[in-house]
mmCIF file as Biopython writes it, N, C-alpha, C and O atoms, coordinates in Angstrom:
data_model
#
loop_
_atom_site.group_PDB
_atom_site.id
_atom_site.type_symbol
_atom_site.label_atom_id
_atom_site.label_alt_id
_atom_site.label_comp_id
_atom_site.label_asym_id
_atom_site.label_entity_id
_atom_site.label_seq_id
_atom_site.pdbx_PDB_ins_code
_atom_site.Cartn_x
_atom_site.Cartn_y
_atom_site.Cartn_z
_atom_site.occupancy
_atom_site.B_iso_or_equiv
_atom_site.auth_seq_id
_atom_site.auth_asym_id
_atom_site.pdbx_PDB_model_num
ATOM 1   N N  . UNK A ? 1  ? 29.609  -22.882 -17.921 1.0 0.0 1  A 1 
ATOM 2   C CA . UNK A ? 1  ? 28.543  -23.430 -17.144 1.0 0.0 1  A 1 
ATOM 3   C C  . UNK A ? 1  ? 27.224  -22.818 -17.626 1.0 0.0 1  A 1 
ATOM 4   O O  . UNK A ? 1  ? 27.149  -21.614 -17.875 1.0 0.0 1  A 1 
ATOM 5   N N  . UNK A ? 2  ? 26.209  -23.634 -17.754 1.0 0.0 2  A 1 
ATOM 6   C CA . UNK A ? 2  ? 24.900  -23.170 -18.175 1.0 0.0 2  A 1 
ATOM 7   C C  . UNK A ? 2  ? 24.068  -22.792 -16.957 1.0 0.0 2  A 1 
ATOM 8   O O  . UNK A ? 2  ? 24.111  -23.444 -15.914 1.0 0.0 2  A 1 
ATOM 9   N N  . UNK A ? 3  ? 23.331  -21.744 -17.125 1.0 0.0 3  A 1 
ATOM 10  C CA . UNK A ? 3  ? 22.434  -21.341 -16.045 1.0 0.0 3  A 1 
ATOM 11  C C  . UNK A ? 3  ? 20.997  -21.529 -16.505 1.0 0.0 3  A 1 
ATOM 12  O O  . UNK A ? 3  ? 20.662  -21.286 -17.665 1.0 0.0 3  A 1 
ATOM 13  N N  . UNK A ? 4  ? 20.189  -21.948 -15.612 1.0 0.0 4  A 1 
ATOM 14  C CA . UNK A ? 4  ? 18.781  -22.130 -15.948 1.0 0.0 4  A 1 
ATOM 15  C C  . UNK A ? 4  ? 18.047  -20.806 -15.766 1.0 0.0 4  A 1 
ATOM 16  O O  . UNK A ? 4  ? 18.361  -20.036 -14.858 1.0 0.0 4  A 1 
ATOM 17  N N  . UNK A ? 5  ? 17.077  -20.544 -16.625 1.0 0.0 5  A 1 
ATOM 18  C CA . UNK A ? 5  ? 16.338  -19.278 -16.483 1.0 0.0 5  A 1 
ATOM 19  C C  . UNK A ? 5  ? 15.502  -19.290 -15.208 1.0 0.0 5  A 1 
ATOM 20  O O  . UNK A ? 5  ? 14.882  -20.294 -14.857 1.0 0.0 5  A 1 
ATOM 21  N N  . UNK A ? 6  ? 15.504  -18.180 -14.546 1.0 0.0 6  A 1 
ATOM 22  C CA . UNK A ? 6  ? 14.718  -18.066 -13.316 1.0 0.0 6  A 1 
ATOM 23  C C  . UNK A ? 6  ? 13.430  -17.315 -13.620 1.0 0.0 6  A 1 
ATOM 24  O O  . UNK A ? 6  ? 13.425  -16.349 -14.383 1.0 0.0 6  A 1 
ATOM 25  N N  . UNK A ? 7  ? 12.367  -17.759 -13.028 1.0 0.0 7  A 1 
ATOM 26  C CA . UNK A ? 7  ? 11.084  -17.106 -13.215 1.0 0.0 7  A 1 
ATOM 27  C C  . UNK A ? 7  ? 10.862  -16.098 -12.101 1.0 0.0 7  A 1 
ATOM 28  O O  . UNK A ? 7  ? 11.224  -16.320 -10.946 1.0 0.0 7  A 1 
ATOM 29  N N  . UNK A ? 8  ? 10.259  -14.993 -12.481 1.0 0.0 8  A 1 
ATOM 30  C CA . UNK A ? 8  ? 9.924   -13.980 -11.489 1.0 0.0 8  A 1 
ATOM 31  C C  . UNK A ? 8  ? 8.685   -14.433 -10.728 1.0 0.0 8  A 1 
ATOM 32  O O  . UNK A ? 8  ? 7.624   -14.631 -11.321 1.0 0.0 8  A 1 
ATOM 33  N N  . UNK A ? 9  ? 8.816   -14.591 -9.451  1.0 0.0 9  A 1 
ATOM 34  C CA . UNK A ? 9  ? 7.683   -14.962 -8.606  1.0 0.0 9  A 1 
ATOM 35  C C  . UNK A ? 9  ? 7.217   -13.731 -7.847  1.0 0.0 9  A 1 
ATOM 36  O O  . UNK A ? 9  ? 8.036   -12.969 -7.333  1.0 0.0 9  A 1 
ATOM 37  N N  . UNK A ? 10 ? 5.922   -13.535 -7.776  1.0 0.0 10 A 1 
ATOM 38  C CA . UNK A ? 10 ? 5.446   -12.391 -6.993  1.0 0.0 10 A 1 
ATOM 39  C C  . UNK A ? 10 ? 5.727   -12.612 -5.509  1.0 0.0 10 A 1 
ATOM 40  O O  . UNK A ? 10 ? 5.547   -13.712 -4.988  1.0 0.0 10 A 1 
ATOM 41  N N  . UNK A ? 11 ? 6.161   -11.571 -4.852  1.0 0.0 11 A 1 
ATOM 42  C CA . UNK A ? 11 ? 6.439   -11.678 -3.426  1.0 0.0 11 A 1 
ATOM 43  C C  . UNK A ? 11 ? 5.172   -11.340 -2.645  1.0 0.0 11 A 1 
ATOM 44  O O  . UNK A ? 11 ? 4.436   -10.418 -2.995  1.0 0.0 11 A 1 
ATOM 45  N N  . UNK A ? 12 ? 4.940   -12.085 -1.608  1.0 0.0 12 A 1 
ATOM 46  C CA . UNK A ? 12 ? 3.792   -11.836 -0.740  1.0 0.0 12 A 1 
ATOM 47  C C  . UNK A ? 12 ? 4.264   -10.937 0.392   1.0 0.0 12 A 1 
ATOM 48  O O  . UNK A ? 12 ? 5.162   -11.292 1.154   1.0 0.0 12 A 1 
ATOM 49  N N  . UNK A ? 13 ? 3.640   -9.761  0.487   1.0 0.0 13 A 1 
ATOM 50  C CA . UNK A ? 13 ? 4.044   -8.780  1.483   1.0 0.0 13 A 1 
ATOM 51  C C  . UNK A ? 13 ? 2.928   -8.580  2.498   1.0 0.0 13 A 1 
ATOM 52  O O  . UNK A ? 13 ? 1.755   -8.840  2.232   1.0 0.0 13 A 1 
ATOM 53  N N  . UNK A ? 14 ? 3.330   -8.117  3.651   1.0 0.0 14 A 1 
ATOM 54  C CA . UNK A ? 14 ? 2.343   -7.769  4.674   1.0 0.0 14 A 1 
ATOM 55  C C  . UNK A ? 14 ? 1.692   -6.447  4.289   1.0 0.0 14 A 1 
ATOM 56  O O  . UNK A ? 14 ? 2.372   -5.509  3.873   1.0 0.0 14 A 1 
ATOM 57  N N  . UNK A ? 15 ? 0.398   -6.381  4.427   1.0 0.0 15 A 1 
ATOM 58  C CA . UNK A ? 15 ? -0.329  -5.174  4.058   1.0 0.0 15 A 1 
ATOM 59  C C  . UNK A ? 15 ? -0.015  -4.052  5.043   1.0 0.0 15 A 1 
ATOM 60  O O  . UNK A ? 15 ? 0.103   -4.278  6.247   1.0 0.0 15 A 1 
ATOM 61  N N  . UNK A ? 16 ? 0.117   -2.852  4.513   1.0 0.0 16 A 1 
ATOM 62  C CA . UNK A ? 16 ? 0.366   -1.682  5.345   1.0 0.0 16 A 1 
ATOM 63  C C  . UNK A ? 16 ? -0.915  -0.886  5.578   1.0 0.0 16 A 1 
ATOM 64  O O  . UNK A ? 16 ? -0.877  0.220   6.116   1.0 0.0 16 A 1 
ATOM 65  N N  . UNK A ? 17 ? -2.039  -1.452  5.174   1.0 0.0 17 A 1 
ATOM 66  C CA . UNK A ? 17 ? -3.327  -0.784  5.318   1.0 0.0 17 A 1 
ATOM 67  C C  . UNK A ? 17 ? -3.986  -1.238  6.614   1.0 0.0 17 A 1 
ATOM 68  O O  . UNK A ? 17 ? -4.133  -2.434  6.863   1.0 0.0 17 A 1 
ATOM 69  N N  . UNK A ? 18 ? -4.379  -0.270  7.431   1.0 0.0 18 A 1 
ATOM 70  C CA . UNK A ? 18 ? -5.041  -0.540  8.705   1.0 0.0 18 A 1 
ATOM 71  C C  . UNK A ? 18 ? -6.413  0.121   8.662   1.0 0.0 18 A 1 
ATOM 72  O O  . UNK A ? 18 ? -6.514  1.329   8.452   1.0 0.0 18 A 1 
ATOM 73  N N  . UNK A ? 19 ? -7.463  -0.661  8.858   1.0 0.0 19 A 1 
ATOM 74  C CA . UNK A ? 19 ? -8.826  -0.122  8.888   1.0 0.0 19 A 1 
ATOM 75  C C  . UNK A ? 19 ? -9.171  0.216   10.334  1.0 0.0 19 A 1 
ATOM 76  O O  . UNK A ? 19 ? -9.163  -0.655  11.204  1.0 0.0 19 A 1 
ATOM 77  N N  . UNK A ? 20 ? -9.474  1.491   10.584  1.0 0.0 20 A 1 
ATOM 78  C CA . UNK A ? 20 ? -9.740  1.980   11.937  1.0 0.0 20 A 1 
ATOM 79  C C  . UNK A ? 20 ? -11.228 2.132   12.241  1.0 0.0 20 A 1 
ATOM 80  O O  . UNK A ? 20 ? -11.596 2.320   13.400  1.0 0.0 20 A 1 
ATOM 81  N N  . UNK A ? 21 ? -12.084 2.055   11.238  1.0 0.0 21 A 1 
ATOM 82  C CA . UNK A ? 21 ? -13.513 2.275   11.447  1.0 0.0 21 A 1 
ATOM 83  C C  . UNK A ? 21 ? -14.246 0.954   11.624  1.0 0.0 21 A 1 
ATOM 84  O O  . UNK A ? 21 ? -13.828 -0.083  11.109  1.0 0.0 21 A 1 
ATOM 85  N N  . UNK A ? 22 ? -15.340 1.014   12.356  1.0 0.0 22 A 1 
ATOM 86  C CA . UNK A ? 22 ? -16.178 -0.174  12.499  1.0 0.0 22 A 1 
ATOM 87  C C  . UNK A ? 22 ? -16.946 -0.455  11.215  1.0 0.0 22 A 1 
ATOM 88  O O  . UNK A ? 22 ? -17.170 -1.611  10.855  1.0 0.0 22 A 1 
ATOM 89  N N  . UNK A ? 23 ? -17.350 0.613   10.524  1.0 0.0 23 A 1 
ATOM 90  C CA . UNK A ? 23 ? -18.054 0.485   9.251   1.0 0.0 23 A 1 
ATOM 91  C C  . UNK A ? 23 ? -17.090 0.900   8.149   1.0 0.0 23 A 1 
ATOM 92  O O  . UNK A ? 23 ? -16.629 2.041   8.119   1.0 0.0 23 A 1 
ATOM 93  N N  . UNK A ? 24 ? -16.791 -0.015  7.254   1.0 0.0 24 A 1 
ATOM 94  C CA . UNK A ? 24 ? -15.838 0.266   6.177   1.0 0.0 24 A 1 
ATOM 95  C C  . UNK A ? 24 ? -16.586 0.889   5.005   1.0 0.0 24 A 1 
ATOM 96  O O  . UNK A ? 24 ? -17.630 0.392   4.583   1.0 0.0 24 A 1 
ATOM 97  N N  . UNK A ? 25 ? -16.042 1.975   4.490   1.0 0.0 25 A 1 
ATOM 98  C CA . UNK A ? 25 ? -16.633 2.660   3.347   1.0 0.0 25 A 1 
ATOM 99  C C  . UNK A ? 25 ? -16.568 1.747   2.123   1.0 0.0 25 A 1 
ATOM 100 O O  . UNK A ? 25 ? -15.570 1.049   1.944   1.0 0.0 25 A 1 
ATOM 101 N N  . UNK A ? 26 ? -17.600 1.729   1.275   1.0 0.0 26 A 1 
ATOM 102 C CA . UNK A ? 26 ? -17.595 0.839   0.111   1.0 0.0 26 A 1 
ATOM 103 C C  . UNK A ? 26 ? -16.460 1.105   -0.874  1.0 0.0 26 A 1 
ATOM 104 O O  . UNK A ? 26 ? -16.043 0.193   -1.589  1.0 0.0 26 A 1 
ATOM 105 N N  . UNK A ? 27 ? -15.956 2.326   -0.925  1.0 0.0 27 A 1 
ATOM 106 C CA . UNK A ? 27 ? -14.869 2.646   -1.847  1.0 0.0 27 A 1 
ATOM 107 C C  . UNK A ? 27 ? -13.491 2.334   -1.265  1.0 0.0 27 A 1 
ATOM 108 O O  . UNK A ? 27 ? -12.479 2.547   -1.933  1.0 0.0 27 A 1 
ATOM 109 N N  . UNK A ? 28 ? -13.439 1.838   -0.043  1.0 0.0 28 A 1 
ATOM 110 C CA . UNK A ? 28 ? -12.157 1.521   0.588   1.0 0.0 28 A 1 
ATOM 111 C C  . UNK A ? 28 ? -11.435 0.387   -0.130  1.0 0.0 28 A 1 
ATOM 112 O O  . UNK A ? 28 ? -10.228 0.219   0.040   1.0 0.0 28 A 1 
ATOM 113 N N  . UNK A ? 29 ? -12.147 -0.381  -0.917  1.0 0.0 29 A 1 
ATOM 114 C CA . UNK A ? 29 ? -11.502 -1.479  -1.644  1.0 0.0 29 A 1 
ATOM 115 C C  . UNK A ? 29 ? -10.547 -0.965  -2.719  1.0 0.0 29 A 1 
ATOM 116 O O  . UNK A ? 29 ? -9.704  -1.720  -3.204  1.0 0.0 29 A 1 
ATOM 117 N N  . UNK A ? 30 ? -10.668 0.305   -3.096  1.0 0.0 30 A 1 
ATOM 118 C CA . UNK A ? 30 ? -9.786  0.881   -4.101  1.0 0.0 30 A 1 
ATOM 119 C C  . UNK A ? 30 ? -8.522  1.489   -3.497  1.0 0.0 30 A 1 
ATOM 120 O O  . UNK A ? 30 ? -7.634  1.915   -4.235  1.0 0.0 30 A 1 
ATOM 121 N N  . UNK A ? 31 ? -8.427  1.536   -2.184  1.0 0.0 31 A 1 
ATOM 122 C CA . UNK A ? 31 ? -7.235  2.062   -1.518  1.0 0.0 31 A 1 
ATOM 123 C C  . UNK A ? 31 ? -6.223  0.924   -1.419  1.0 0.0 31 A 1 
ATOM 124 O O  . UNK A ? 31 ? -6.406  -0.009  -0.636  1.0 0.0 31 A 1 
ATOM 125 N N  . UNK A ? 32 ? -5.164  1.002   -2.208  1.0 0.0 32 A 1 
ATOM 126 C CA . UNK A ? 32 ? -4.115  -0.011  -2.207  1.0 0.0 32 A 1 
ATOM 127 C C  . UNK A ? 32 ? -2.765  0.674   -2.088  1.0 0.0 32 A 1 
ATOM 128 O O  . UNK A ? 32 ? -2.641  1.881   -2.296  1.0 0.0 32 A 1 
ATOM 129 N N  . UNK A ? 33 ? -1.764  -0.112  -1.750  1.0 0.0 33 A 1 
ATOM 130 C CA . UNK A ? 33 ? -0.418  0.434   -1.667  1.0 0.0 33 A 1 
ATOM 131 C C  . UNK A ? 33 ? 0.046   0.926   -3.035  1.0 0.0 33 A 1 
ATOM 132 O O  . UNK A ? 33 ? 0.724   1.948   -3.133  1.0 0.0 33 A 1 
ATOM 133 N N  . UNK A ? 34 ? -0.318  0.202   -4.083  1.0 0.0 34 A 1 
ATOM 134 C CA . UNK A ? 34 ? 0.086   0.588   -5.433  1.0 0.0 34 A 1 
ATOM 135 C C  . UNK A ? 34 ? -0.551  1.914   -5.844  1.0 0.0 34 A 1 
ATOM 136 O O  . UNK A ? 34 ? 0.093   2.740   -6.491  1.0 0.0 34 A 1 
ATOM 137 N N  . UNK A ? 35 ? -1.814  2.117   -5.470  1.0 0.0 35 A 1 
ATOM 138 C CA . UNK A ? 35 ? -2.492  3.372   -5.800  1.0 0.0 35 A 1 
ATOM 139 C C  . UNK A ? 35 ? -1.844  4.549   -5.074  1.0 0.0 35 A 1 
ATOM 140 O O  . UNK A ? 35 ? -1.691  5.626   -5.650  1.0 0.0 35 A 1 
ATOM 141 N N  . UNK A ? 36 ? -1.467  4.349   -3.824  1.0 0.0 36 A 1 
ATOM 142 C CA . UNK A ? 36 ? -0.805  5.412   -3.057  1.0 0.0 36 A 1 
ATOM 143 C C  . UNK A ? 36 ? 0.562   5.721   -3.657  1.0 0.0 36 A 1 
ATOM 144 O O  . UNK A ? 36 ? 0.955   6.885   -3.735  1.0 0.0 36 A 1 
ATOM 145 N N  . UNK A ? 37 ? 1.284   4.695   -4.079  1.0 0.0 37 A 1 
ATOM 146 C CA . UNK A ? 37 ? 2.594   4.908   -4.701  1.0 0.0 37 A 1 
ATOM 147 C C  . UNK A ? 37 ? 2.468   5.730   -5.975  1.0 0.0 37 A 1 
ATOM 148 O O  . UNK A ? 37 ? 3.274   6.629   -6.213  1.0 0.0 37 A 1 
ATOM 149 N N  . UNK A ? 38 ? 1.470   5.433   -6.790  1.0 0.0 38 A 1 
ATOM 150 C CA . UNK A ? 38 ? 1.262   6.189   -8.026  1.0 0.0 38 A 1 
ATOM 151 C C  . UNK A ? 38 ? 0.803   7.614   -7.748  1.0 0.0 38 A 1 
ATOM 152 O O  . UNK A ? 38 ? 1.258   8.549   -8.406  1.0 0.0 38 A 1 
ATOM 153 N N  . UNK A ? 39 ? -0.083  7.787   -6.790  1.0 0.0 39 A 1 
ATOM 154 C CA . UNK A ? 39 ? -0.654  9.105   -6.527  1.0 0.0 39 A 1 
ATOM 155 C C  . UNK A ? 39 ? 0.373   10.078  -5.942  1.0 0.0 39 A 1 
ATOM 156 O O  . UNK A ? 39 ? 0.380   11.256  -6.297  1.0 0.0 39 A 1 
ATOM 157 N N  . UNK A ? 40 ? 1.234   9.596   -5.054  1.0 0.0 40 A 1 
ATOM 158 C CA . UNK A ? 40 ? 2.184   10.473  -4.375  1.0 0.0 40 A 1 
ATOM 159 C C  . UNK A ? 40 ? 3.619   10.283  -4.845  1.0 0.0 40 A 1 
ATOM 160 O O  . UNK A ? 40 ? 4.543   10.839  -4.252  1.0 0.0 40 A 1 
ATOM 161 N N  . UNK A ? 41 ? 3.816   9.502   -5.908  1.0 0.0 41 A 1 
ATOM 162 C CA . UNK A ? 41 ? 5.138   9.277   -6.491  1.0 0.0 41 A 1 
ATOM 163 C C  . UNK A ? 41 ? 6.123   8.757   -5.436  1.0 0.0 41 A 1 
ATOM 164 O O  . UNK A ? 41 ? 7.197   9.324   -5.237  1.0 0.0 41 A 1 
ATOM 165 N N  . UNK A ? 42 ? 5.736   7.675   -4.771  1.0 0.0 42 A 1 
ATOM 166 C CA . UNK A ? 42 ? 6.536   7.050   -3.723  1.0 0.0 42 A 1 
ATOM 167 C C  . UNK A ? 42 ? 6.916   5.638   -4.137  1.0 0.0 42 A 1 
ATOM 168 O O  . UNK A ? 42 ? 6.312   5.064   -5.043  1.0 0.0 42 A 1 
ATOM 169 N N  . UNK A ? 43 ? 7.902   5.091   -3.482  1.0 0.0 43 A 1 
ATOM 170 C CA . UNK A ? 43 ? 8.174   3.667   -3.637  1.0 0.0 43 A 1 
ATOM 171 C C  . UNK A ? 43 ? 7.456   2.926   -2.508  1.0 0.0 43 A 1 
ATOM 172 O O  . UNK A ? 43 ? 7.082   3.521   -1.498  1.0 0.0 43 A 1 
ATOM 173 N N  . UNK A ? 44 ? 7.273   1.640   -2.695  1.0 0.0 44 A 1 
ATOM 174 C CA . UNK A ? 44 ? 6.535   0.848   -1.706  1.0 0.0 44 A 1 
ATOM 175 C C  . UNK A ? 44 ? 7.248   0.858   -0.354  1.0 0.0 44 A 1 
ATOM 176 O O  . UNK A ? 44 ? 6.590   0.858   0.687   1.0 0.0 44 A 1 
ATOM 177 N N  . UNK A ? 45 ? 8.562   0.866   -0.355  1.0 0.0 45 A 1 
ATOM 178 C CA . UNK A ? 45 ? 9.326   0.814   0.894   1.0 0.0 45 A 1 
ATOM 179 C C  . UNK A ? 45 ? 9.238   2.114   1.690   1.0 0.0 45 A 1 
ATOM 180 O O  . UNK A ? 45 ? 9.506   2.117   2.892   1.0 0.0 45 A 1 
ATOM 181 N N  . UNK A ? 46 ? 8.864   3.224   1.038   1.0 0.0 46 A 1 
ATOM 182 C CA . UNK A ? 46 ? 8.760   4.506   1.737   1.0 0.0 46 A 1 
ATOM 183 C C  . UNK A ? 46 ? 7.484   4.624   2.568   1.0 0.0 46 A 1 
ATOM 184 O O  . UNK A ? 46 ? 7.405   5.474   3.455   1.0 0.0 46 A 1 
ATOM 185 N N  . UNK A ? 47 ? 6.490   3.788   2.295   1.0 0.0 47 A 1 
ATOM 186 C CA . UNK A ? 47 ? 5.216   3.864   3.007   1.0 0.0 47 A 1 
ATOM 187 C C  . UNK A ? 47 ? 5.360   3.187   4.367   1.0 0.0 47 A 1 
ATOM 188 O O  . UNK A ? 47 ? 5.794   2.039   4.460   1.0 0.0 47 A 1 
ATOM 189 N N  . UNK A ? 48 ? 4.986   3.920   5.426   1.0 0.0 48 A 1 
ATOM 190 C CA . UNK A ? 48 ? 5.004   3.347   6.773   1.0 0.0 48 A 1 
ATOM 191 C C  . UNK A ? 48 ? 3.671   2.684   7.086   1.0 0.0 48 A 1 
ATOM 192 O O  . UNK A ? 48 ? 3.624   1.505   7.439   1.0 0.0 48 A 1 
ATOM 193 N N  . UNK A ? 49 ? 2.590   3.442   6.956   1.0 0.0 49 A 1 
ATOM 194 C CA . UNK A ? 49 ? 1.263   2.907   7.265   1.0 0.0 49 A 1 
ATOM 195 C C  . UNK A ? 49 ? 0.211   3.710   6.499   1.0 0.0 49 A 1 
ATOM 196 O O  . UNK A ? 49 ? 0.380   4.904   6.252   1.0 0.0 49 A 1 
ATOM 197 N N  . UNK A ? 50 ? -0.867  3.036   6.133   1.0 0.0 50 A 1 
ATOM 198 C CA . UNK A ? 50 ? -2.029  3.679   5.527   1.0 0.0 50 A 1 
ATOM 199 C C  . UNK A ? 50 ? -3.209  3.365   6.434   1.0 0.0 50 A 1 
ATOM 200 O O  . UNK A ? 50 ? -3.574  2.202   6.611   1.0 0.0 50 A 1 
ATOM 201 N N  . UNK A ? 51 ? -3.804  4.405   7.007   1.0 0.0 51 A 1 
ATOM 202 C CA . UNK A ? 51 ? -4.934  4.211   7.912   1.0 0.0 51 A 1 
ATOM 203 C C  . UNK A ? 51 ? -6.213  4.619   7.197   1.0 0.0 51 A 1 
ATOM 204 O O  . UNK A ? 51 ? -6.313  5.728   6.673   1.0 0.0 51 A 1 
ATOM 205 N N  . UNK A ? 52 ? -7.182  3.727   7.177   1.0 0.0 52 A 1 
ATOM 206 C CA . UNK A ? 52 ? -8.479  3.998   6.545   1.0 0.0 52 A 1 
ATOM 207 C C  . UNK A ? 52 ? -9.535  4.143   7.628   1.0 0.0 52 A 1 
ATOM 208 O O  . UNK A ? 52 ? -9.907  3.172   8.286   1.0 0.0 52 A 1 
ATOM 209 N N  . UNK A ? 53 ? -10.016 5.378   7.805   1.0 0.0 53 A 1 
ATOM 210 C CA . UNK A ? 53 ? -11.159 5.603   8.659   1.0 0.0 53 A 1 
ATOM 211 C C  . UNK A ? 53 ? -12.392 5.627   7.775   1.0 0.0 53 A 1 
ATOM 212 O O  . UNK A ? 53 ? -12.289 5.367   6.577   1.0 0.0 53 A 1 
ATOM 213 N N  . UNK A ? 54 ? -13.541 5.927   8.327   1.0 0.0 54 A 1 
ATOM 214 C CA . UNK A ? 54 ? -14.764 5.818   7.536   1.0 0.0 54 A 1 
ATOM 215 C C  . UNK A ? 54 ? -14.761 6.751   6.332   1.0 0.0 54 A 1 
ATOM 216 O O  . UNK A ? 54 ? -15.123 6.329   5.233   1.0 0.0 54 A 1 
ATOM 217 N N  . UNK A ? 55 ? -14.363 8.002   6.509   1.0 0.0 55 A 1 
ATOM 218 C CA . UNK A ? 55 ? -14.367 8.959   5.405   1.0 0.0 55 A 1 
ATOM 219 C C  . UNK A ? 55 ? -12.996 9.565   5.145   1.0 0.0 55 A 1 
ATOM 220 O O  . UNK A ? 55 ? -12.890 10.498  4.349   1.0 0.0 55 A 1 
ATOM 221 N N  . UNK A ? 56 ? -11.953 9.074   5.779   1.0 0.0 56 A 1 
ATOM 222 C CA . UNK A ? 56 ? -10.616 9.649   5.662   1.0 0.0 56 A 1 
ATOM 223 C C  . UNK A ? 56 ? -9.608  8.542   5.407   1.0 0.0 56 A 1 
ATOM 224 O O  . UNK A ? 56 ? -9.688  7.463   5.994   1.0 0.0 56 A 1 
ATOM 225 N N  . UNK A ? 57 ? -8.658  8.822   4.522   1.0 0.0 57 A 1 
ATOM 226 C CA . UNK A ? 57 ? -7.518  7.929   4.317   1.0 0.0 57 A 1 
ATOM 227 C C  . UNK A ? 57 ? -6.280  8.716   4.713   1.0 0.0 57 A 1 
ATOM 228 O O  . UNK A ? 57 ? -5.975  9.740   4.103   1.0 0.0 57 A 1 
ATOM 229 N N  . UNK A ? 58 ? -5.564  8.248   5.727   1.0 0.0 58 A 1 
ATOM 230 C CA . UNK A ? 58 ? -4.359  8.916   6.221   1.0 0.0 58 A 1 
ATOM 231 C C  . UNK A ? 58 ? -3.145  8.114   5.782   1.0 0.0 58 A 1 
ATOM 232 O O  . UNK A ? 58 ? -3.054  6.913   6.036   1.0 0.0 58 A 1 
ATOM 233 N N  . UNK A ? 59 ? -2.215  8.790   5.120   1.0 0.0 59 A 1 
ATOM 234 C CA . UNK A ? 59 ? -1.014  8.136   4.609   1.0 0.0 59 A 1 
ATOM 235 C C  . UNK A ? 59 ? 0.181   8.687   5.358   1.0 0.0 59 A 1 
ATOM 236 O O  . UNK A ? 59 ? 0.427   9.894   5.360   1.0 0.0 59 A 1 
ATOM 237 N N  . UNK A ? 60 ? 0.914   7.805   5.987   1.0 0.0 60 A 1 
ATOM 238 C CA . UNK A ? 60 ? 2.146   8.185   6.668   1.0 0.0 60 A 1 
ATOM 239 C C  . UNK A ? 60 ? 3.289   7.497   5.935   1.0 0.0 60 A 1 
ATOM 240 O O  . UNK A ? 60 ? 3.417   6.273   5.960   1.0 0.0 60 A 1 
ATOM 241 N N  . UNK A ? 61 ? 4.115   8.308   5.284   1.0 0.0 61 A 1 
ATOM 242 C CA . UNK A ? 61 ? 5.219   7.768   4.494   1.0 0.0 61 A 1 
ATOM 243 C C  . UNK A ? 61 ? 6.421   8.688   4.647   1.0 0.0 61 A 1 
ATOM 244 O O  . UNK A ? 61 ? 6.340   9.743   5.276   1.0 0.0 61 A 1 
ATOM 245 N N  . UNK A ? 62 ? 7.513   8.278   4.072   1.0 0.0 62 A 1 
ATOM 246 C CA . UNK A ? 62 ? 8.739   9.064   4.143   1.0 0.0 62 A 1 
ATOM 247 C C  . UNK A ? 62 ? 8.541   10.358  3.353   1.0 0.0 62 A 1 
ATOM 248 O O  . UNK A ? 62 ? 8.416   10.329  2.128   1.0 0.0 62 A 1 
ATOM 249 N N  . UNK A ? 63 ? 8.512   11.478  4.048   1.0 0.0 63 A 1 
ATOM 250 C CA . UNK A ? 63 ? 8.334   12.776  3.407   1.0 0.0 63 A 1 
ATOM 251 C C  . UNK A ? 63 ? 6.889   13.140  3.126   1.0 0.0 63 A 1 
ATOM 252 O O  . UNK A ? 63 ? 6.625   14.230  2.618   1.0 0.0 63 A 1 
ATOM 253 N N  . UNK A ? 64 ? 5.943   12.263  3.439   1.0 0.0 64 A 1 
ATOM 254 C CA . UNK A ? 64 ? 4.525   12.533  3.169   1.0 0.0 64 A 1 
ATOM 255 C C  . UNK A ? 64 ? 3.719   12.179  4.406   1.0 0.0 64 A 1 
ATOM 256 O O  . UNK A ? 64 ? 3.872   11.097  4.973   1.0 0.0 64 A 1 
ATOM 257 N N  . UNK A ? 65 ? 2.869   13.090  4.814   1.0 0.0 65 A 1 
ATOM 258 C CA . UNK A ? 65 ? 1.940   12.817  5.907   1.0 0.0 65 A 1 
ATOM 259 C C  . UNK A ? 65 ? 0.643   13.536  5.575   1.0 0.0 65 A 1 
ATOM 260 O O  . UNK A ? 65 ? 0.435   14.682  5.974   1.0 0.0 65 A 1 
ATOM 261 N N  . UNK A ? 66 ? -0.227  12.851  4.840   1.0 0.0 66 A 1 
ATOM 262 C CA . UNK A ? 66 ? -1.471  13.467  4.355   1.0 0.0 66 A 1 
ATOM 263 C C  . UNK A ? 66 ? -2.639  12.589  4.681   1.0 0.0 66 A 1 
ATOM 264 O O  . UNK A ? 66 ? -3.777  12.930  4.357   1.0 0.0 66 A 1 
#
């Protein structure tokens, strides 16, 4: 039986980033789940929530709370 090649489709996920400040810092656009995964050597599934306040980024993940 022949199988047809399947294409990899990007999955659309719900964002784990929550903005808590009324005024968003201009550099907040660089805070992404992928950047947090690279910085703390985590997988995407280990991240619970990323909270962005005006001058603070709080990361709550499996084994990491910074």
